[in-house]
Every structure is written in C-alpha cells, then in structure tokens.
C-alpha positions as CSV (number, residue, x, y, z in Angstrom):
1,M,-26.1,-11.8,11.6
2,S,-24.3,-11.6,8.3
3,T,-21.7,-14.2,7.2
4,D,-19.2,-14.3,4.3
5,N,-21.5,-16.7,2.5
6,E,-24.5,-14.3,2.7
7,T,-22.9,-10.9,2.2
8,T,-21.4,-9.5,-1.0
9,L,-18.6,-7.0,-1.3
10,A,-21.2,-4.6,-2.7
11,D,-23.2,-5.0,0.5
12,L,-20.2,-4.2,2.6
13,K,-19.3,-1.2,0.5
14,H,-22.8,0.1,0.8
15,S,-22.9,-0.4,4.6
16,I,-19.6,1.3,5.1
17,S,-20.5,4.2,2.8
18,Q,-23.8,4.6,4.6
19,F,-22.1,4.6,8.0
20,V,-19.6,7.2,6.8
21,D,-22.2,9.4,5.1
22,E,-24.5,9.4,8.2
23,R,-21.6,10.9,10.2
24,D,-20.3,13.3,7.6
25,W,-16.9,11.6,7.8
26,L,-16.1,11.6,4.0
27,Q,-14.4,14.9,4.5
28,F,-11.8,13.1,6.6
29,H,-11.5,10.1,4.4
30,D,-8.9,11.1,1.8
31,P,-6.5,8.4,0.7
32,K,-3.6,9.5,3.0
33,N,-5.8,9.5,6.1
34,L,-7.3,6.2,5.2
35,V,-3.9,4.6,4.7
36,M,-2.8,6.1,8.1
37,A,-5.9,4.7,9.7
38,M,-5.3,1.2,8.2
39,T,-1.7,1.3,9.4
40,S,-2.8,2.2,12.9
41,E,-5.3,-0.6,13.0
42,V,-2.7,-3.1,11.6
43,G,-0.5,-2.1,14.6
44,E,-3.3,-2.7,17.0
45,L,-3.9,-6.2,15.5
46,A,-0.1,-6.9,15.6
47,D,0.0,-5.9,19.3
48,H,-2.2,-8.9,20.1
49,F,0.6,-11.2,18.7
50,R,3.6,-9.4,20.2
51,W,6.0,-11.8,21.9
52,V,4.0,-14.9,20.9
53,N,5.6,-17.7,18.9
54,N,4.1,-19.0,15.7
55,N,2.3,-21.9,17.2
56,E,0.9,-19.9,20.0
57,S,-0.4,-17.3,17.5
58,H,-3.0,-19.7,16.1
59,D,-4.3,-20.5,19.6
60,L,-4.3,-16.8,20.5
61,A,-6.3,-15.8,17.4
62,T,-9.0,-18.4,18.1
63,S,-9.1,-18.5,21.9
64,P,-12.4,-17.4,23.5
65,E,-10.6,-14.6,25.4
66,N,-9.0,-13.1,22.3
67,A,-11.0,-14.0,19.2
68,K,-13.4,-11.2,19.4
69,D,-10.7,-8.5,19.9
70,V,-8.7,-10.0,17.0
71,A,-11.8,-10.0,14.8
72,D,-12.6,-6.4,15.7
73,E,-9.2,-5.2,14.7
74,L,-9.4,-7.1,11.4
75,A,-12.8,-5.6,10.8
76,D,-11.3,-2.1,11.4
77,I,-8.6,-2.8,8.8
78,L,-11.0,-4.2,6.3
79,M,-13.5,-1.4,6.7
80,F,-10.7,1.2,6.1
81,A,-9.4,-0.8,3.1
82,I,-12.9,-1.0,1.6
83,E,-13.4,2.7,2.2
84,F,-10.0,3.5,0.6
85,A,-11.1,1.5,-2.5
86,S,-14.3,3.5,-2.6
87,V,-12.6,6.8,-2.3
88,C,-10.0,5.9,-4.9
89,N,-12.5,4.3,-7.2
90,I,-10.8,0.9,-7.1
91,D,-12.8,-2.2,-8.0
92,I,-11.6,-4.6,-5.3
93,A,-12.5,-7.8,-7.1
94,S,-10.7,-6.7,-10.3
95,A,-7.7,-5.5,-8.3
96,I,-7.4,-8.8,-6.5
97,A,-7.9,-10.8,-9.7
98,D,-5.2,-8.7,-11.4
99,K,-2.8,-9.1,-8.5
100,L,-3.3,-12.9,-8.4
101,E,-2.4,-13.1,-12.1
102,Q,0.8,-11.1,-11.4
103,N,1.6,-13.3,-8.5
104,A,1.0,-16.4,-10.5
105,L,3.7,-15.2,-13.0
106,R,6.1,-14.2,-10.2
107,Y,5.5,-17.3,-8.1
108,P,5.1,-20.3,-10.5
109,I,4.1,-23.4,-8.7
110,E,7.2,-25.4,-9.7
111,K,9.5,-22.8,-8.1
112,S,7.4,-21.5,-5.2
113,K,5.6,-24.5,-3.8
114,G,6.6,-24.9,-0.2
115,S,9.0,-22.0,-0.4
116,S,8.9,-18.7,1.4
117,K,11.5,-17.1,-0.9
118,K,10.6,-13.9,-2.7
119,Y,10.2,-14.3,-6.4
120,N,13.6,-12.6,-7.1
121,R,15.4,-15.2,-5.1
122,F,14.3,-18.2,-7.2
123,Q,17.1,-19.9,-9.2
C-alpha cells in the first residue's frame, strides 16, 4: 500500500498515465472533458455532505461507514486533476508554489489571520 510519505507526485503521474494508456483513453482526455469529469466528481463528493452541518461534516468524512466513499471521490478528483496537468503540460509543484506566492501577497498574515474575508474585502 502506498502512502503520501512514500509516493511522489511523479509516481502518481506515471501510474495514472499508464492506466490511461493501457485503456487508450487519452483520446477522450482533452482539457474540456477532464474539467467536466473533475466537476462531476466534485459533485459526487459534495453529495456526501449535503444537508450536514459543519460539525457533522468532520464526523461524516472520518466515520467508518463513509470514509472509504469520501476517499474514493477525492481520489477521482485528484486523478482527473493530475491527468489534466499532464495533458496541459502543467508542472503541479510549480503551479502550487506560484499560487501560494500570489496568495501570500493577497492574504497577508496581519490582515487575513482568522478571517474568511476575500482579499478585496480587507480594509
């Protein structure tokens, strides 16, 4: 069994690409269809949390009867996101690092700490 501590992003990209290649699915994996697939999977994940309050959502996500289904939906989302990055030639680590830098500028600690306001709402 692989864990986050043992598996690199490159390993995941390779596994997903191999899976797609073996099934000749790359022909279906254009950016639009991958975004649509991600969106569908996000909806399936969100469905698990429909009508649940915030405190209950933590319990639901980790409960023995739901944790596997929640993890499966997240895995679907992440696999499509990783495949999207591959198809669009996006280096995920670089994209995340760049976005964190942008967000650090938009959300300086002194203005955003403990606040859920969007950056354009800071005074």
